[in-house]
ZADO-1210 file (C-alpha; in nm, 4 decimals, padded with zeros to 6 digits):
<atoms>
<atom x="-03.0318" y="-02.9559" z="09.6309" code="MET" pos="1"/>
<atom x="-03.2965" y="-03.2266" z="09.6119" code="LYS" pos="2"/>
<atom x="-03.1489" y="-03.5639" z="09.7053" code="ILE" pos="3"/>
<atom x="-03.2987" y="-03.9128" z="09.7073" code="LEU" pos="4"/>
<atom x="-03.1711" y="-04.1812" z="09.9419" code="ILE" pos="5"/>
<atom x="-03.2584" y="-04.5416" z="09.8619" code="ILE" pos="6"/>
<atom x="-03.2446" y="-04.7452" z="10.1817" code="GLY" pos="7"/>
<atom x="-03.3137" y="-04.6338" z="10.5373" code="CYS" pos="8"/>
<atom x="-03.0699" y="-04.8427" z="10.7377" code="GLY" pos="9"/>
<atom x="-02.8096" y="-04.6846" z="10.9648" code="ARG" pos="10"/>
<atom x="-02.6167" y="-04.5310" z="10.6774" code="LEU" pos="11"/>
<atom x="-02.9249" y="-04.4108" z="10.4932" code="GLY" pos="12"/>
<atom x="-03.0820" y="-04.2568" z="10.8020" code="ALA" pos="13"/>
<atom x="-02.7547" y="-04.0949" z="10.9094" code="GLY" pos="14"/>
<atom x="-02.6969" y="-03.9563" z="10.5609" code="LEU" pos="15"/>
<atom x="-03.0517" y="-03.8188" z="10.5455" code="ALA" pos="16"/>
<atom x="-03.0104" y="-03.6322" z="10.8743" code="LYS" pos="17"/>
<atom x="-02.6669" y="-03.5008" z="10.7780" code="ALA" pos="18"/>
<atom x="-02.7962" y="-03.3680" z="10.4460" code="LEU" pos="19"/>
<atom x="-03.1020" y="-03.2163" z="10.6096" code="GLU" pos="20"/>
<atom x="-02.8759" y="-03.0299" z="10.8523" code="GLN" pos="21"/>
<atom x="-02.7047" y="-02.8843" z="10.5458" code="ARG" pos="22"/>
<atom x="-03.0447" y="-02.7549" z="10.4314" code="ARG" pos="23"/>
<atom x="-03.0939" y="-02.9945" z="10.1406" code="HIS" pos="24"/>
<atom x="-03.4367" y="-03.1310" z="10.0481" code="ALA" pos="25"/>
<atom x="-03.4167" y="-03.5035" z="10.1217" code="VAL" pos="26"/>
<atom x="-03.6463" y="-03.7911" z="10.0284" code="THR" pos="27"/>
<atom x="-03.5865" y="-04.1397" z="10.1684" code="VAL" pos="28"/>
<atom x="-03.7188" y="-04.4539" z="10.0003" code="VAL" pos="29"/>
<atom x="-03.7464" y="-04.7922" z="10.1735" code="ASP" pos="30"/>
<atom x="-03.9684" y="-05.0953" z="10.1223" code="LYS" pos="31"/>
<atom x="-04.0055" y="-05.1401" z="10.5002" code="ASP" pos="32"/>
<atom x="-04.2065" y="-04.8539" z="10.6569" code="PRO" pos="33"/>
<atom x="-04.0707" y="-04.9456" z="11.0022" code="ALA" pos="34"/>
<atom x="-03.7239" y="-04.8427" z="10.8836" code="ALA" pos="35"/>
<atom x="-03.8274" y="-04.4776" z="10.8794" code="PHE" pos="36"/>
<atom x="-03.8330" y="-04.4843" z="11.2598" code="GLY" pos="37"/>
<atom x="-03.4540" y="-04.4492" z="11.2486" code="GLY" pos="38"/>
<atom x="-03.4900" y="-04.1008" z="11.1039" code="LEU" pos="39"/>
<atom x="-03.6123" y="-03.9471" z="11.4287" code="GLY" pos="40"/>
<atom x="-03.7325" y="-03.5880" z="11.3916" code="ALA" pos="41"/>
<atom x="-03.6942" y="-03.5850" z="11.0140" code="PHE" pos="42"/>
<atom x="-03.8646" y="-03.3083" z="10.8172" code="LYS" pos="43"/>
<atom x="-03.8041" y="-03.4529" z="10.4706" code="GLY" pos="44"/>
<atom x="-04.0205" y="-03.6868" z="10.2678" code="GLN" pos="45"/>
<atom x="-04.0434" y="-04.0644" z="10.3045" code="THR" pos="46"/>
<atom x="-04.1711" y="-04.2986" z="10.0346" code="VAL" pos="47"/>
<atom x="-04.2538" y="-04.6631" z="10.0948" code="GLU" pos="48"/>
<atom x="-04.1594" y="-04.9027" z="09.8159" code="GLY" pos="49"/>
<atom x="-03.8767" y="-05.0577" z="09.6211" code="SER" pos="50"/>
<atom x="-03.5939" y="-04.8298" z="09.5141" code="GLY" pos="51"/>
<atom x="-03.5793" y="-05.0007" z="09.1742" code="ILE" pos="52"/>
<atom x="-03.9505" y="-04.9559" z="09.0990" code="ASP" pos="53"/>
<atom x="-04.0058" y="-04.6825" z="08.8411" code="ARG" pos="54"/>
<atom x="-04.3368" y="-04.5687" z="08.9900" code="GLU" pos="55"/>
<atom x="-04.1894" y="-04.5495" z="09.3381" code="VAL" pos="56"/>
<atom x="-03.8968" y="-04.3433" z="09.2095" code="LEU" pos="57"/>
<atom x="-04.1337" y="-04.1094" z="09.0262" code="LEU" pos="58"/>
<atom x="-04.3361" y="-04.0616" z="09.3463" code="ARG" pos="59"/>
<atom x="-04.0122" y="-03.9801" z="09.5248" code="ALA" pos="60"/>
<atom x="-03.9401" y="-03.7066" z="09.2687" code="GLY" pos="61"/>
<atom x="-03.6445" y="-03.8596" z="09.0877" code="ILE" pos="62"/>
<atom x="-03.7175" y="-03.6514" z="08.7776" code="GLU" pos="63"/>
<atom x="-03.6244" y="-03.3394" z="08.9764" code="ARG" pos="64"/>
<atom x="-03.3421" y="-03.4927" z="09.1796" code="ALA" pos="65"/>
<atom x="-02.9959" y="-03.3387" z="09.1883" code="ASP" pos="66"/>
<atom x="-02.8434" y="-03.6456" z="09.3510" code="GLY" pos="67"/>
<atom x="-02.9196" y="-04.0024" z="09.4548" code="LEU" pos="68"/>
<atom x="-02.7512" y="-04.2341" z="09.7042" code="ALA" pos="69"/>
<atom x="-02.8324" y="-04.6064" z="09.6863" code="ALA" pos="70"/>
<atom x="-02.7400" y="-04.7479" z="10.0281" code="VAL" pos="71"/>
<atom x="-02.9580" y="-05.0546" z="10.0842" code="THR" pos="72"/>
<atom x="-02.8194" y="-05.3800" z="10.2266" code="ALA" pos="73"/>
<atom x="-02.8078" y="-05.5310" z="09.8761" code="SER" pos="74"/>
<atom x="-02.5257" y="-05.4599" z="09.6293" code="ASP" pos="75"/>
<atom x="-02.7499" y="-05.5671" z="09.3432" code="GLU" pos="76"/>
<atom x="-03.0325" y="-05.3306" z="09.4393" code="VAL" pos="77"/>
<atom x="-02.7884" y="-05.0439" z="09.4861" code="ASN" pos="78"/>
<atom x="-02.6317" y="-05.0981" z="09.1457" code="VAL" pos="79"/>
<atom x="-02.9648" y="-05.1302" z="08.9658" code="VAL" pos="80"/>
<atom x="-03.1041" y="-04.8205" z="09.1399" code="ALA" pos="81"/>
<atom x="-02.7884" y="-04.6290" z="09.0547" code="GLY" pos="82"/>
<atom x="-02.7929" y="-04.7273" z="08.6899" code="ARG" pos="83"/>
<atom x="-03.1632" y="-04.6406" z="08.6583" code="ILE" pos="84"/>
<atom x="-03.0892" y="-04.2979" z="08.8050" code="ALA" pos="85"/>
<atom x="-02.7969" y="-04.2400" z="08.5685" code="VAL" pos="86"/>
<atom x="-02.9243" y="-04.3930" z="08.2453" code="GLN" pos="87"/>
<atom x="-03.3019" y="-04.3393" z="08.2624" code="VAL" pos="88"/>
<atom x="-03.3500" y="-04.0244" z="08.4680" code="PHE" pos="89"/>
<atom x="-03.0122" y="-03.8559" z="08.4083" code="ARG" pos="90"/>
<atom x="-02.9619" y="-03.7685" z="08.7744" code="VAL" pos="91"/>
<atom x="-02.6411" y="-03.5570" z="08.7858" code="PRO" pos="92"/>
<atom x="-02.4843" y="-03.7141" z="09.0970" code="ARG" pos="93"/>
<atom x="-02.5297" y="-04.0812" z="09.1809" code="VAL" pos="94"/>
<atom x="-02.3426" y="-04.2932" z="09.4344" code="VAL" pos="95"/>
<atom x="-02.3992" y="-04.6595" z="09.5205" code="ALA" pos="96"/>
<atom x="-02.2693" y="-04.8393" z="09.8275" code="ARG" pos="97"/>
<atom x="-02.1102" y="-05.1787" z="09.7656" code="LEU" pos="98"/>
<atom x="-02.0182" y="-05.4378" z="10.0258" code="TYR" pos="99"/>
<atom x="-01.8029" y="-05.6391" z="09.7842" code="ASP" pos="100"/>
<atom x="-01.4953" y="-05.4327" z="09.6859" code="PRO" pos="101"/>
<atom x="-01.4232" y="-05.6731" z="09.3979" code="ARG" pos="102"/>
<atom x="-01.7242" y="-05.5358" z="09.2124" code="LYS" pos="103"/>
<atom x="-01.6374" y="-05.1696" z="09.2538" code="ALA" pos="104"/>
<atom x="-01.4034" y="-05.1366" z="08.9550" code="GLU" pos="105"/>
<atom x="-01.6496" y="-05.3174" z="08.7269" code="ILE" pos="106"/>
<atom x="-01.9244" y="-05.0707" z="08.8059" code="TYR" pos="107"/>
<atom x="-01.6927" y="-04.7723" z="08.7770" code="ARG" pos="108"/>
<atom x="-01.6202" y="-04.8788" z="08.4208" code="ARG" pos="109"/>
<atom x="-01.9944" y="-04.8753" z="08.3613" code="LEU" pos="110"/>
<atom x="-02.0048" y="-04.5132" z="08.4738" code="GLY" pos="111"/>
<atom x="-02.1407" y="-04.5689" z="08.8251" code="LEU" pos="112"/>
<atom x="-01.9633" y="-04.4051" z="09.1177" code="GLN" pos="113"/>
<atom x="-01.9384" y="-04.6380" z="09.4167" code="THR" pos="114"/>
<atom x="-01.8163" y="-04.6369" z="09.7746" code="ILE" pos="115"/>
<atom x="-01.7024" y="-04.9527" z="09.9522" code="THR" pos="116"/>
<atom x="-01.7084" y="-04.8972" z="10.3306" code="PRO" pos="117"/>
<atom x="-01.5221" y="-05.2219" z="10.4031" code="VAL" pos="118"/>
<atom x="-01.2266" y="-05.1248" z="10.1831" code="ALA" pos="119"/>
<atom x="-01.2286" y="-04.7675" z="10.3105" code="TRP" pos="120"/>
<atom x="-01.2472" y="-04.8795" z="10.6729" code="GLY" pos="121"/>
<atom x="-00.9702" y="-05.1348" z="10.6245" code="THR" pos="122"/>
<atom x="-00.7345" y="-04.8743" z="10.4802" code="ASN" pos="123"/>
<atom x="-00.8200" y="-04.6233" z="10.7523" code="ARG" pos="124"/>
<atom x="-00.7682" y="-04.8762" z="11.0338" code="LEU" pos="125"/>
<atom x="-00.4319" y="-04.9715" z="10.8866" code="ALA" pos="126"/>
<atom x="-00.3325" y="-04.6042" z="10.8829" code="GLU" pos="127"/>
<atom x="-00.4319" y="-04.5571" z="11.2480" code="LEU" pos="128"/>
<atom x="-00.2523" y="-04.8716" z="11.3619" code="LEU" pos="129"/>
<atom x="00.0628" y="-04.7874" z="11.1668" code="CYS" pos="130"/>
<atom x="00.0840" y="-04.4317" z="11.2964" code="TYR" pos="131"/>
<atom x="00.3338" y="-04.1973" z="11.1378" code="SER" pos="132"/>
<atom x="00.3834" y="-03.8204" z="11.1200" code="ARG" pos="133"/>
<atom x="00.1693" y="-03.8168" z="10.8060" code="LEU" pos="134"/>
<atom x="-00.1718" y="-03.6768" z="10.8900" code="ASP" pos="135"/>
<atom x="-00.4502" y="-03.8079" z="10.6664" code="THR" pos="136"/>
<atom x="-00.6954" y="-03.5244" z="10.6056" code="LEU" pos="137"/>
<atom x="-00.9348" y="-03.6951" z="10.3665" code="HIS" pos="138"/>
<atom x="-00.9833" y="-04.0205" z="10.1770" code="SER" pos="139"/>
<atom x="-01.1252" y="-04.0267" z="09.8250" code="LEU" pos="140"/>
<atom x="-01.3226" y="-04.2989" z="09.6511" code="GLY" pos="141"/>
<atom x="-01.3097" y="-04.6170" z="09.8556" code="SER" pos="142"/>
<atom x="-00.9815" y="-04.5206" z="10.0158" code="GLY" pos="143"/>
<atom x="-00.7644" y="-04.5610" z="09.7062" code="GLU" pos="144"/>
<atom x="-00.6390" y="-04.2017" z="09.7283" code="VAL" pos="145"/>
<atom x="-00.5619" y="-04.0042" z="10.0443" code="ASP" pos="146"/>
<atom x="-00.5013" y="-03.6347" z="10.0942" code="ILE" pos="147"/>
<atom x="-00.2251" y="-03.6115" z="10.3540" code="VAL" pos="148"/>
<atom x="-00.0354" y="-03.3374" z="10.5327" code="GLU" pos="149"/>
<atom x="00.3212" y="-03.3430" z="10.6609" code="ALA" pos="150"/>
<atom x="00.5770" y="-03.0954" z="10.7857" code="GLU" pos="151"/>
<atom x="00.8586" y="-03.0561" z="10.5358" code="VAL" pos="152"/>
<atom x="01.1654" y="-03.2329" z="10.6805" code="PRO" pos="153"/>
<atom x="01.4922" y="-03.0355" z="10.7101" code="PRO" pos="154"/>
<atom x="01.6650" y="-03.2224" z="10.4269" code="PHE" pos="155"/>
<atom x="01.3959" y="-03.1073" z="10.1801" code="LEU" pos="156"/>
<atom x="01.4261" y="-02.7376" z="10.2692" code="VAL" pos="157"/>
<atom x="01.5625" y="-02.5593" z="09.9633" code="GLY" pos="158"/>
<atom x="01.4534" y="-02.8368" z="09.7299" code="ARG" pos="159"/>
<atom x="01.1555" y="-02.8248" z="09.4965" code="THR" pos="160"/>
<atom x="00.8089" y="-02.9764" z="09.5130" code="THR" pos="161"/>
<atom x="00.8860" y="-03.1611" z="09.1905" code="GLY" pos="162"/>
<atom x="01.1398" y="-03.3708" z="09.3807" code="GLU" pos="163"/>
<atom x="00.8678" y="-03.5347" z="09.5907" code="VAL" pos="164"/>
<atom x="00.6332" y="-03.5945" z="09.2986" code="THR" pos="165"/>
<atom x="00.5966" y="-03.9427" z="09.1526" code="VAL" pos="166"/>
<atom x="00.3792" y="-03.9435" z="08.8403" code="ALA" pos="167"/>
<atom x="00.0560" y="-04.1321" z="08.8943" code="GLY" pos="168"/>
<atom x="00.1353" y="-04.1985" z="09.2609" code="GLU" pos="169"/>
<atom x="00.2263" y="-03.8879" z="09.4607" code="ILE" pos="170"/>
<atom x="00.1405" y="-03.5251" z="09.3817" code="HIS" pos="171"/>
<atom x="00.1925" y="-03.2076" z="09.5837" code="VAL" pos="172"/>
<atom x="-00.1397" y="-03.0247" z="09.5798" code="VAL" pos="173"/>
<atom x="-00.0721" y="-02.7337" z="09.8160" code="ALA" pos="174"/>
<atom x="00.1830" y="-02.5819" z="10.0530" code="VAL" pos="175"/>
<atom x="00.1035" y="-02.3891" z="10.3730" code="SER" pos="176"/>
<atom x="00.3536" y="-02.1244" z="10.4807" code="ARG" pos="177"/>
<atom x="00.3224" y="-01.8510" z="10.7391" code="GLY" pos="178"/>
<atom x="-00.0545" y="-01.8850" z="10.7703" code="GLY" pos="179"/>
<atom x="-00.1116" y="-01.8822" z="10.3938" code="ARG" pos="180"/>
<atom x="-00.1784" y="-02.1785" z="10.1642" code="THR" pos="181"/>
<atom x="-00.0927" y="-02.1704" z="09.7947" code="PHE" pos="182"/>
<atom x="-00.0832" y="-02.3993" z="09.4923" code="LEU" pos="183"/>
<atom x="00.2812" y="-02.4660" z="09.4022" code="PRO" pos="184"/>
<atom x="00.4437" y="-02.5236" z="09.0651" code="THR" pos="185"/>
<atom x="00.6920" y="-02.8116" z="09.0167" code="PRO" pos="186"/>
<atom x="00.9698" y="-02.5572" z="09.0683" code="GLY" pos="187"/>
<atom x="00.8387" y="-02.4123" z="09.3959" code="SER" pos="188"/>
<atom x="01.1024" y="-02.4322" z="09.6702" code="VAL" pos="189"/>
<atom x="01.0311" y="-02.5655" z="10.0179" code="PHE" pos="190"/>
<atom x="01.1018" y="-02.3359" z="10.3140" code="HIS" pos="191"/>
<atom x="01.1649" y="-02.4270" z="10.6764" code="LYS" pos="192"/>
<atom x="00.8361" y="-02.4779" z="10.8610" code="GLY" pos="193"/>
<atom x="00.6304" y="-02.5483" z="10.5483" code="ASP" pos="194"/>
<atom x="00.3387" y="-02.7885" z="10.5629" code="LEU" pos="195"/>
<atom x="00.2984" y="-02.9863" z="10.2427" code="VAL" pos="196"/>
<atom x="-00.0356" y="-03.1304" z="10.1329" code="HIS" pos="197"/>
<atom x="-00.0167" y="-03.4290" z="09.9001" code="LEU" pos="198"/>
<atom x="-00.2482" y="-03.6632" z="09.7115" code="ALA" pos="199"/>
<atom x="-00.1137" y="-04.0166" z="09.7377" code="VAL" pos="200"/>
<atom x="-00.2295" y="-04.3605" z="09.6300" code="LEU" pos="201"/>
<atom x="-00.2909" y="-04.5867" z="09.9270" code="GLY" pos="202"/>
<atom x="-00.0518" y="-04.8363" z="09.7723" code="SER" pos="203"/>
<atom x="00.2204" y="-04.5681" z="09.7554" code="SER" pos="204"/>
<atom x="00.2050" y="-04.4582" z="10.1204" code="ALA" pos="205"/>
<atom x="00.5304" y="-04.6355" z="10.2078" code="ASP" pos="206"/>
<atom x="00.7039" y="-04.4753" z="09.9105" code="ARG" pos="207"/>
<atom x="00.5934" y="-04.1307" z="10.0289" code="LEU" pos="208"/>
<atom x="00.7172" y="-04.2035" z="10.3803" code="LYS" pos="209"/>
<atom x="01.0559" y="-04.2976" z="10.2363" code="ALA" pos="210"/>
<atom x="01.0697" y="-03.9737" z="10.0351" code="ILE" pos="211"/>
<atom x="00.9891" y="-03.7711" z="10.3474" code="LEU" pos="212"/>
<atom x="01.2282" y="-03.9713" z="10.5637" code="GLY" pos="213"/>
<atom x="00.9499" y="-04.1148" z="10.7797" code="LEU" pos="214"/>
<atom x="01.0076" y="-04.4849" z="10.7129" code="SER" pos="215"/>
</atoms>
């Protein structure tokens, strides 16, 4: 994949190196040429200029880009760069970093995918401080939805996955049993020793703990 990164701060540089390690073709754009020093031994392309300047974006190859990440220090620049990529150049995958979580929902409604590190970090820190036997495997979006894993408690053995589902809040996505993982139906029955994988809203974590007897 060919990916453009707008902004070469810590996040931009780290993302560029991570994507390069995955064998993607990466181009980094920043208005400050000194910022490229953070890339180290980077084999991709660097382009000096503003990430919201059409000519700069064309030089960076946005017309052939498969994805774009706008991760400058400015929410406004990130949003404008993201919307240009989506609306003008039809880039298939576009993500913008936002510092202000209050703006995230507004931009999602405008069709722009965003990530808010402050909100994500806050939710993750809360999880680590309030440790339970729920193991968070992955967080989606800005931390609104978590994929978690838990061992099925004894009182749920013999009961169905549908009994731990709460529409719009908690969904069983997979069950691991005897070294094999499968996608259950609402009528699938829990066995002793099962590991259950669930998608849960961050705001419903306490409700899930109560269902699993962890509260």
